[in-house]
N, C-alpha and C positions, 0 to 999 in steps of 0.2 A: 645554594639552592634558591633561596628567596631572592637574592640579587639578580639571578639569571632569568627571572619570571618573565620580564619584558621581552628579552631576546627569544625566549620559547614562543611567545605569543606571535612575534613578527615573523618567525620562521616557520610556522605552521602553515601547510598547504591548505588546511580547511579552517576557515575562520572560526566555525563554531567548536571544531576540536581545539582551537588555539585558546578560546574562551574557557572551555571546560578544563583544559590543563591549567590556566591561570587560577581559576576558581579552586581546584585541588590544592595548588600550591599556597594560595592564601589561607586555606583552612589548616594547612600544616604549619605555616609560619604564625598563624593566630587562630587558635582553635575556637576562641571565644566567638569569632565571626560567624561560626556555624550555629550559634545558639540563638533562639528568638529573644529579642530584647524587650523587656518590659518597661514602659515609661512609668516611673513612680510618681504617685500623687498621693499626699498624705491631707488629714483633715485640718492640719495647721500648717502654715508656710515656714519652711526652713529659714535659717538667717545665721548671720556671722556673729560670733561672740568672741572678741579679742583675737580675731582673725581665724577662728576655728568654725567649721561648718556644724551647725546644730540642727538635728532633726527631731520630730515628736517621737517620744519613747515608744509608745505603742506601735506606731506604723512601721518603724525600722525593725524592731525586735520580731514582730509577726512576719515581715518579709524574710527574715533570716531564719524563720523557722523555730523559734523559741517561744516558751511560755513565759508570760511576764507577769508579775505582781507589783502593785504600788500601793503603799500604805503611808500616806502623809509624809512624804519626803523621802522614803525608803524604797528603792527600786531593786527588784531581783529578777534575773532573767535566767532560765534554765534551758539549754539546748536538749532536745529529745534524741539526739543523734548517739549512737554508740561512742563512747568515749568523749561526750559532748562537755561543754564548759558551763560554769556557773558564774555570773557576774552580779555584783552588788554595788550600788551607787546610793549616795545619799545627796539630796539636793543641797547645793551650796558648798559641798566639800570637795576639795580638789584631789580626791583619792578614791580608789575603788579596790574592791576585792575580786580577784579573778582566780577562781578555783580556790578561794580561801587564802591567797596570798595578796598582800597589799601592794598596789602599784600607784604611782603618782600620774595625775592627769594634767594636762595643759590647761584646761578649763574644768570647772565642776558642772554637773548637771544643773539645770535652772528651770524655773517655772515662768512660763510667759503666756499671758492671756488665758490662764486656766489649764495650761497643757505643761506637761513635764517634757523637756527637751534634753538630749544626750549628744555628746560629741560622736559625729558620724565615723570617723576613722577608727577611734578607739573600739567601739562596740563591734564594728564590722570585722575588723581584723582579729579582735579577741575571739570572735565566733567563727573564725575560718574563711572570711570573705576577703577578697582583694579589693582595693579602692584605687581607682585611677582617675585623675582629673584631665578632662579633655578640652583644652582651650579652645580649639577649633569648633567643637560643638556646643562650647559654652555649658558645659555640664560635668557630671560625675558618674562613672561607670562603676557599677558593683558586679562583681562575679563570684558566685558561690555554687560549686558543683556544676549543676546543669542548669543553673539559673543565672541570667544576666539582667540587670536593671539599669536604667538610665534616669538620673535625677537631674533636672535642670538647675544650674547654678542660682543661689539666692540672689535676688534683685540687688543692685547696687544701693548701699545705704541701709539695707536690711540688717539690723542689729537689735541685740537685746535691750529692752527699756524696763526699768523697775515698774512694778505696779504702783499707781498712785496711792499716796497716804490716805486712809479713811479710818478715823478712830473707831466709829461704831462697828464697822466691819472687822476690824482687828480684835476688838473686844469679843465679838460674837463668835469669831473664829477661835480665839484662845480659850473661851469658855467651853466651847463644843468639844475641842480637842482635849481639854483637861477631863470633860466627862467621859469621852471615849478612852481615855488613859485609865481612869478609875475603873471602867467596866472591864477593860482588858486586864488589869491588874487582878481584880477579883475572880477573873476566869483563869488565873495562873499563867497568862500569857505575858510575861515580863518584856519580851522583845516589843510586842505590839504596844504595850503600855509606854515603853521608852520612846518609840517613834511618835506617838501622840503627845506625849509630854514636852519632847523637844520641839515639836511644832508649835505647841502653845507657848513654850518659853521664847522662842524666836519671834513670834507675834507680839507678845507682851513687851519684850525688850524694845522692839521697834518703836512701840508707843512712846517710851521715854526718849529714845534718840531723836525722833521725829519733833516732838514738843520742844526738846532742848535746842534743836537746830532753828526753831522758829521763835522762841520766847525766852528773854534773858533771865527771868525768875526761875525757870526750870534749870537753865544752864549755870545759875549761881549755886544751885544745890551740888552740881558736879564740881563746882571750883572748891566748894566747901571740903570735900573729900581731899582735895590737894593742898589745903590750907593756904590757898592763894588769896589773902585777904584783900589786897588792892583790886584783884579782878572781882572779887565778890562785891565789893562796894561800888565798882563802876557798873557791874550788870544790875544790881539792885537799883541803882539811880536811873538806869535806862528803862527798868521795867515799871518805873512810878510816873504818876502824873505830876503836874506842877504843884500840887499840894502836898506832895510826898507820899500819896497813897498808891498801892499797886494798882494797876489797870485791870479792868474785868477780864480783858482777854489774857493777861498774865495769870491772874487767879484761876481762871477756867483751864488754862493749859497745866498749871501745877496739879489740879485736881484729876486731870486726864492722865498725866505722868504718874501720880501717886497710885491711881487704879492699876496702871500697867505694872508698877513696881510690886503692888500687893500680889497680883497674879504671879508674876515672875518669882518673887520669893517663895510663894506656896508650892509652886511647881518644882523649883530647884530642890525644895526639901524632899518632895516625893521622889524625884529622880535618884537622890542620894539614898534612898531606902530601897530602891529595887535590887533585886538579885540578878545574878547573870541571865542574860536573855536567851530565849530559845529561838530557832530558825523562824523566819518570816513565812507565812502561808503564801501560796501562789494564787489566791482567789482573785478573780478579775475585777479589781477595784478601779473606779474612774480615776483620771488625772485631776479632775476638777475638784 
């Protein structure tokens, strides 16, 4: 039927009737053509992450007709449709819960420029939408029920970049998340407490990692755990001036790393004492 559409148009006595026939045939061959296509635009630009298209969490979930909640790294979306689905993702983890069943992801959800981003194809198909890449239009078409959207392809070179390291900001963030975790724990919300504590733990551990990458005195502490004494001696010499004293920069780095370690140890202890968690709420938290 579709293959003969051109012949029907050429053989029609009336040109307008031929066009009408062709239009009807196209609708049968591709019903989505009959829908009004919405050009999608989000408050943050999509990008590629290890070859996967990433889109802003709130924008895509709301377009798909789901209610979404975000609590410091934990994303939960619930479809309001009959027989709908529930998705849970945690930023940085290459797995998700779809209707309570664990599934592996090609890439995890990430935070970029203050926004949480999720893999487009996974969340769309999990919530009943089809995803088609249109190379000729240089974009992506989404179809769900009576809705059709078009998302322009991310610009070439658009990819995830880690947030720059800032010690004061990480300390403030870890301290705030620890406080929020304490409040959630006191309120009996073990899952909320866990989400806040894990965010604080990740931030505090990053402090040590960043300082160790920059300063040999901090790295020497890590070598001590491995009992690599030759490496320790080399790093300590590198961290010292000509007189054999540790440089001010290395001493300051050690203090920053120890501050991060102190917070990380305290939070790890609190995490170990948490009971089984309760479901996350769907309050409209900001991604920032």
